[in-house]
C-alpha positions as CSV (number, residue, x, y, z in Angstrom):
1,M,136.7,123.5,91.4
2,P,133.8,123.2,94.0
3,L,130.7,121.3,92.8
4,S,128.3,123.9,94.3
5,P,128.6,127.6,95.1
6,P,129.5,128.8,98.6
7,A,126.7,128.8,101.1
8,P,125.8,132.5,101.0
9,Q,125.6,132.5,97.2
10,R,123.6,129.2,97.3
11,A,121.2,130.7,99.8
12,Q,120.6,133.8,97.6
13,Q,120.0,131.6,94.5
14,L,117.5,129.5,96.4
15,L,115.7,132.5,97.8
16,A,115.5,134.1,94.4
17,Q,114.0,130.9,93.0
18,L,111.4,130.8,95.8
19,E,110.5,134.4,95.4
20,R,109.4,133.7,91.8
21,Y,106.8,131.3,93.0
22,G,106.2,131.8,96.7
23,S,103.8,134.3,98.2
24,R,104.8,136.7,101.0
25,E,101.3,136.7,102.3
26,N,101.0,133.0,103.1
27,G,104.4,132.7,104.9
28,Q,106.2,130.3,102.5
29,L,108.9,132.8,101.6
30,A,109.6,133.7,105.3
31,V,109.9,130.0,106.2
32,G,112.2,129.3,103.3
33,R,114.4,132.2,104.4
34,R,114.5,130.9,107.9
35,L,115.4,127.3,106.8
36,L,118.3,128.7,104.8
37,Q,119.5,130.9,107.6
38,D,119.2,128.3,110.4
39,H,120.5,125.3,108.5
40,P,123.0,126.5,105.8
41,D,124.9,123.2,105.7
42,L,122.0,120.8,105.1
43,P,121.6,119.5,101.6
44,L,119.1,121.5,99.5
45,T,118.9,122.0,95.8
46,G,115.7,123.9,95.6
47,F,112.1,124.6,96.8
48,A,108.7,123.8,95.5
49,I,105.4,125.1,96.9
50,S,102.1,123.5,97.3
51,R,98.6,124.4,98.5
52,S,96.0,121.9,99.7
53,I,92.5,122.5,98.4
54,C,90.8,120.6,101.2
55,P,93.4,120.0,103.9
56,E,92.7,117.4,106.6
57,P,91.9,118.8,110.1
58,G,95.1,120.0,111.7
59,R,97.1,119.9,108.4
60,P,98.7,123.1,107.0
61,L,97.0,124.8,104.0
62,H,100.4,125.8,102.5
63,S,103.5,123.8,102.3
64,L,107.2,124.0,101.2
65,I,108.7,121.0,99.5
66,L,112.4,120.7,100.0
67,R,114.3,119.3,97.1
68,V,117.2,117.1,98.1
69,G,118.9,114.3,96.1
70,E,116.5,111.6,94.8
71,H,118.4,109.0,96.8
72,D,119.7,111.2,99.7
73,T,118.0,109.4,102.6
74,D,120.7,110.7,104.9
75,G,119.7,114.2,103.9
76,I,116.1,113.6,104.7
77,T,117.1,112.2,108.1
78,A,119.3,115.3,108.8
79,W,116.6,117.7,107.9
80,A,114.0,115.8,110.0
81,R,116.2,115.8,113.1
82,A,117.2,119.5,112.6
83,L,113.5,120.3,112.7
84,G,112.9,118.2,115.8
85,T,111.3,115.1,114.3
86,E,112.3,111.8,112.7
87,P,111.9,110.7,109.1
88,V,108.9,108.6,108.2
89,I,110.3,105.4,106.7
90,D,108.1,103.3,104.4
91,G,110.0,100.5,102.7
92,A,112.8,102.1,100.7
93,R,111.3,105.6,101.0
94,Y,112.2,108.2,103.6
95,R,109.9,111.2,104.1
96,L,110.0,114.4,106.0
97,D,106.6,115.5,107.1
98,T,106.4,118.3,109.6
99,A,105.5,122.0,110.0
100,L,107.2,125.2,110.8
101,D,105.4,128.5,111.6
102,G,102.2,127.0,110.2
103,I,103.8,126.0,106.9
104,G,104.1,122.3,106.0
105,I,107.6,121.0,105.3
106,W,107.8,118.0,103.0
107,A,110.7,116.1,101.4
108,S,111.4,112.5,100.3
109,A,114.1,110.3,99.0
110,T,114.4,106.6,98.1
111,I,117.1,104.1,98.8
112,P,118.4,103.0,95.3
113,E,117.7,99.5,94.2
114,D,121.3,98.4,94.3
115,R,121.4,99.3,98.0
116,Y,118.1,97.8,98.9
117,D,117.4,94.1,99.8
118,M,115.0,93.5,96.9
119,D,114.7,89.7,97.7
120,A,113.5,90.6,101.2
121,A,110.9,92.9,99.7
122,V,109.2,90.1,97.7
123,F,105.7,89.5,99.1
124,V,102.4,87.7,98.3
125,L,99.6,90.0,97.3
126,T,96.4,90.2,99.2
127,A,93.1,92.0,98.5
128,D,94.5,95.1,100.1
129,D,97.3,95.3,97.5
130,V,95.2,95.3,94.3
131,S,92.6,97.6,92.7
132,F,89.6,95.3,93.2
133,T,88.4,91.7,93.8
134,L,85.8,90.2,91.5
135,R,84.5,86.6,91.1
136,G,87.0,85.5,93.7
137,L,89.9,87.0,91.7
138,L,92.5,89.6,92.7
139,V,92.7,92.1,89.9
140,T,94.6,95.4,89.5
141,E,94.8,98.0,86.7
142,F,98.2,98.8,85.3
143,G,99.4,101.3,82.7
144,E,97.2,104.0,81.2
145,D,95.4,101.9,78.5
146,G,92.9,100.0,80.6
147,D,95.0,96.8,80.8
148,L,94.3,94.4,83.8
149,L,96.6,92.1,85.7
150,F,95.1,89.0,87.4
151,I,96.8,87.1,90.2
152,G,96.8,83.4,89.2
153,H,95.9,81.5,86.0
154,P,92.1,81.6,86.0
155,P,90.1,80.0,83.1
156,V,89.8,82.2,80.0
157,R,86.0,82.6,80.6
158,E,86.6,84.0,84.1
159,V,89.2,86.5,82.8
160,L,86.8,87.6,80.0
161,A,83.8,87.9,82.4
162,T,85.8,89.9,84.9
163,T,87.2,92.2,82.3
164,S,83.7,92.8,80.9
165,A,82.3,93.5,84.3
166,Y,85.1,95.9,85.1
167,Y,84.6,97.9,81.9
168,R,80.9,97.9,82.3
169,D,80.7,98.8,86.0
170,T,83.7,101.0,86.4
171,C,84.3,102.5,83.0
172,G,80.7,102.6,81.7
173,Q,81.9,101.0,78.5
174,R,81.4,97.8,76.4
175,L,84.7,96.1,75.4
176,S,84.8,94.2,72.2
177,A,87.5,92.8,69.9
178,F,88.4,94.3,66.5
179,D,90.6,93.7,63.5
180,G,89.5,90.1,63.2
181,H,90.7,89.1,66.7
182,V,88.9,87.8,69.7
183,L,89.4,89.1,73.2
184,A,90.9,85.8,74.3
185,D,93.8,86.6,72.0
186,S,94.7,89.4,74.4
187,I,95.3,87.1,77.3
188,T,98.9,86.3,78.3
189,R,100.0,84.1,81.2
190,G,103.3,84.0,83.0
191,W,105.0,84.2,86.4
192,G,106.2,87.2,88.3
193,R,107.5,88.3,91.7
194,F,105.8,91.2,93.5
195,V,108.3,93.5,95.1
196,A,107.4,96.1,97.7
197,Y,109.7,98.7,96.2
198,P,109.8,101.6,96.8
199,T,106.8,100.9,99.1
200,R,104.1,98.3,99.5
201,T,101.5,100.6,98.0
202,E,103.7,101.3,95.0
203,W,104.8,97.8,94.3
204,Q,106.5,96.5,91.2
205,I,106.0,93.2,89.3
206,R,109.1,91.6,87.9
207,S,108.9,88.8,85.4
208,A,110.3,85.5,86.7
209,S,110.4,81.8,86.0
210,E,108.1,79.4,87.7
211,D,110.8,78.0,89.9
212,T,112.0,81.4,91.2
213,P,111.5,81.8,95.0
214,G,108.4,83.9,95.6
215,A,107.1,83.8,92.0
216,L,103.3,83.8,91.6
217,P,101.2,82.9,88.5
218,V,99.9,86.0,86.8
219,T,97.6,86.7,83.8
220,W,97.7,89.8,81.7
221,M,94.6,91.1,79.9
222,Y,95.7,93.5,77.3
223,A,92.4,95.3,77.0
224,Q,94.0,98.1,75.0
225,D,93.9,95.7,72.1
226,G,90.1,95.9,72.2
227,H,87.5,98.4,71.0
228,T,85.4,100.3,73.6
229,Q,81.9,101.8,73.3
230,D,80.1,103.9,75.8
231,L,77.0,102.2,77.1
232,G,74.8,105.2,76.5
233,F,72.3,104.9,73.6
234,D,70.2,107.5,71.8
235,R,69.1,108.7,68.4
236,C,70.3,111.8,66.8
237,P,67.5,114.4,66.9
238,A,68.7,115.8,63.6
239,C,69.0,112.7,61.4
240,R,67.5,109.9,63.7
241,R,70.6,107.8,63.3
242,P,71.3,105.5,66.3
243,S,74.3,106.7,68.3
244,R,76.3,105.5,71.2
245,G,78.9,108.2,70.8
246,L,79.7,110.6,73.7
247,D,82.0,113.6,73.7
248,Y,82.6,116.8,75.6
249,H,81.4,120.2,74.3
250,S,84.4,122.3,73.2
251,E,83.2,125.4,75.0
252,T,81.1,124.4,78.0
253,G,83.0,121.1,78.7
254,Q,79.6,119.4,79.3
255,R,79.1,115.8,78.3
256,V,77.2,115.5,75.0
257,H,75.9,112.9,72.6
258,V,77.5,113.1,69.1
259,C,76.0,111.7,65.9
260,P,78.3,109.2,64.2
261,S,77.3,110.2,60.7
262,P,80.1,112.2,59.0
263,A,77.4,114.1,57.1
264,C,75.7,115.2,60.4
265,R,77.9,115.2,63.5
266,H,75.2,116.9,65.4
267,Q,75.7,117.2,69.2
268,W,72.9,117.3,71.8
269,P,72.9,117.4,75.6
270,F,73.6,114.2,77.5
271,T,70.7,114.3,79.9
272,D,69.5,110.7,80.0
273,A,72.7,109.0,81.3
274,P,71.9,105.4,82.2
275,L,72.5,104.3,85.8
276,P,75.6,102.2,86.2
277,S,75.1,98.5,86.3
278,P,75.0,97.1,89.9
279,I,78.4,96.0,91.1
280,P,78.2,92.2,91.7
281,V,78.0,91.0,95.3
282,G,81.5,90.3,96.7
283,T,83.2,93.0,94.7
284,E,85.5,95.5,96.4
285,Y,87.0,98.4,94.5
286,R,90.1,100.3,95.7
287,Q,91.1,103.4,93.8
288,D,94.2,104.4,95.7
289,H,96.5,101.7,94.5
290,R,99.2,102.6,91.9
291,A,101.1,99.7,90.5
292,A,104.5,100.3,88.9
293,L,105.7,97.8,86.3
294,A,109.3,96.6,85.8
295,T,110.8,93.8,83.9
296,C,114.1,92.1,84.2
């Protein structure tokens, strides 16, 4: 039994899928039909569409994303060459980035770990690889809970000072301990290897022993174990209770103060937001880095 339907049936299925989402007016449907007609033997499991809100000069407004296998780098190469270009190779990732009849054509696939030289991908981080530098330390955010990763084993007081500055200047919050703990309890030290997989900008950290080639000292600050407060301060105009609480109005979506008193819970406009604290000299922030964590 064949693993996929014959080419004509496959093309009809993919076109029907695209017609549910694509627009005849912007040309995506016509380009999809042309790709299926001109290249029926190339790997393709589906389409996705995208529209750029603010495209860069010379970049298409509308695009088609070709879905090939997650690890089918040969398929990406075949599509690129069929469309008169070459794949863009960044580490283990192969990307198709071209245009046809004014429609962007995108696709990507990644060499699986068991076929990639992970040892050769180990590297030493620089300031360009982390979220920011502060007090001479390389620091990056990881996860979605506000945790921080420091490169090295800096003194506890430096870790706490940097964490406090990050929450104050970047998040507009004050971080404090709770449940009888101190923030220093949230600091963990170890060793890890940084691997440029799938790419250098999406690196992974893998736990390692101190004597592992390429291992670096690292310090984790599990700030999610702390309690955060917004830096804003005001008094409730209804009951005069001091309040640091901020929220979003359920209907307007505007930022508002909210009274902490259960008997009041009054909300009033947030019009006197304090200016953010100055960022210390020597601090550089980079918001485009995304760190992926892995353990072994």
